[in-house]
N, C-alpha and C positions, 0 to 999 in steps of 0.2 A: 602554464605560460612561462616556462623557464627552460634553460639549456638542458637540464637533466631530465626534462619531460618533453621531448621533441614532438611536433605534430606528426600524425601518421600520414597526413596529406597536406604538405605545406602550401601547395598551389591553391587548394580549396580554402584554407585558412586565410591566405592573402586575398582571395576573391571576396570572401565574406567581410573581411576588414575594409576593403575598398568600397564595397556596397554599403556597409555601415556608415562610412564617412560621407558617401554620396547622398545618403538620406538623413543627413543632419544628426547623426548619432541617435537615431530613433530606436530604442531598445525593443519596443513592441513590434516594429517592422522587422527587426533582426530575428526575434523569436518566431514571428509568423513565417518568415522566409524558411527558417530551419524546419519548423513543424509541418509545413505544407510540401516539403521536398519528398520526392519518391523514396529516397534512402531512409528518411526518418520514419516513413509510414510502412516500411516493409513488414510483412507478417513474421511472427515468430515460428510459424509452422514451416519446417524444412521441406524441401522437395528432393527429388532424386539427384538433382544437380548440385545443391548447396548443403546437403545434410552433413557433409564432412568439413565444411568451411568454418574456421574459427578465428579468422583474421581479416577477411576481405570485405566484411559488412554486406554480404549478399543476402542476408536476412537479419532479423533482430535476434539478439541472444538474450533469452529471459534472464532476469537478474532480480534477486530478492530485494524487497524494499529496504531502504536504509532504516536504521533503528527509529529515528525521530518520526519519519513519515509513517512507518508501520504503527507506532503507538498512537499517532493522531488518527489514523484510519480506524483502528479498533475503537477509539473513543467516539468517533463519529457513528460507527455502526451500532454500538451499544448505547449511544446517547449518554455516556458517562465520562465527562472530561477529567483528565488527570490533574490534580491540584499540586503544583510545585510551590514549595515554601519560598517566600520572599518576592514573589511576582504576583501581579493582579490575577484574580480569578478569571479563568477562561484562556489564560496564556497557553498556547500550544507548544508541543515539544520543539517544533521547528523554529519557534520564536524565542527560545531560551538564549540569553545573551552570551553564555559561555558553558563550559562543561563542569562547572562547580556544583551542579544540582545532582544530588544523590538519587539515582534511579536504577534499581536492579534490572528492570526491563531494558533500558537504554544500554546498560553495561553488557548484559548477556547477548544483546543483538548487535554488538560491535561498534558502539559509539566510540570514536577516537578520543584519546586523552589529550590530543593537541599539544603534545610535548615537542613536536616538530612540524614543519610545513609539508611533510610528505603525505600524500594522499593514501599511501600504503598503510597508514595507521588505522584506517577504517577497514573493518573486516566484514565481508559479506558471506563468509563461509557458514554453512549450516552446522549445527551442533546438537547433541542430545539434550543439553540444558535448555536450548531454545524450544525444542519440541515439547519437553516436559512442562515448561513454563506456560506454553499456549494451551496444553491439554488439561492441566490440573492445578495450576497455581491459584492461590486464594485471590490474587489481584485480578486475574482475568475472569475467573468464575464469579467474583464479586461484581464486576462490571456487567456481566451477562445477566445475573439474577437480581440486579438492583431494582428497588421499588419504582424508581423513576426512569428505569431503562427502557430501551425500545421494545424488548420482549414483553415486559409487563404491560406497556401501553397497547401494543398490538393485540395481546391476548384478550383485552377488554374492548377492543374495537368492534363496531357493529357491521363493518364491511365484510364482504365474502372472504373466505380463507384465501382464495386465489389472489385477490387484490392485496391482502396483507403480506402474502408470500412475495409477490412482485415488488412491494415496497422494500422489503428486506434485500432482495436481489439488486434493486436499483441503488440502495445504500452501499452494498458491499461491492458490486461489480459494475455499476453504471449500466446495467442492462436488465431486461425482464427475464424471468425464468423460462426455460423452454418447456415443451409439453412433458417430457420425461421428468424433469426436475420438479415441475408443479405436481405431477402425479405422486412422486415419492414423498414430497413434503406434505401434501394434502392427506395422503393415507396415514402418515405418521401422526399428524396432528389429530386427525379424526379418531385414531385408535387410542390416544391418550386421554384419560379422564381429566387430568389436570392440564388445562389448555395453556396456562402460563408456563409450566414446566416444558411443555411441548415446544412453545415458541423459543424458550431459552435454549433448548437443545438445537433448534434450527440455527439460531444465531451463533452458538458455539461451533457448530459444524461448518458454517460459512467462513468464519474467521480462521479456520484451520485448513482451508483448501489452498492448493497451489495457485489457483486463479487469484485468490485474495492476497497471498503472501508474496507473489512475484509480479514484477513489472514485465509485461509481455507484449 
């Protein structure tokens, strides 16, 4: 909202502003208007007409989750919240008041230093350090294998394996597993003697998928 960052569609921005004023500055109404628009709900799956489009918003362009949102998502799936020093227990990464909290995860996933007002400080580029951190860091593996984590709890659950797998998919993707995903996960869990380790592996696999890591 500054001269150095002009609107890509000034007429649309003016129309939204006018509509916002007309509805007594109701933020919920504004968010609902945006989220229910056709443009906002476009699929990320390209078709033959828009697969080359990178600027006209004819489809959604997948984007990796911001560092704070991704950390909170991992915490939710593993049921292991990150504890930040100096703030109440349960404070999420998106609720941190500033960037003075030391976190390797947030740093490696592009949290900005906030040394300027430029949005370009935040990096969404993928890197080898990010992949290695998700795959084998003690921090992530510790969350996945925690005694009070979701994998440990589900491994001792008396419900069917399919129900437990679907619960993980709902946590990670806000959807149930399809038939192929259910079959693969079920076969893997059935083949493992240690069921807790099997569920830990499933959780670890889910948080490393593109569907989990990207907003699409």
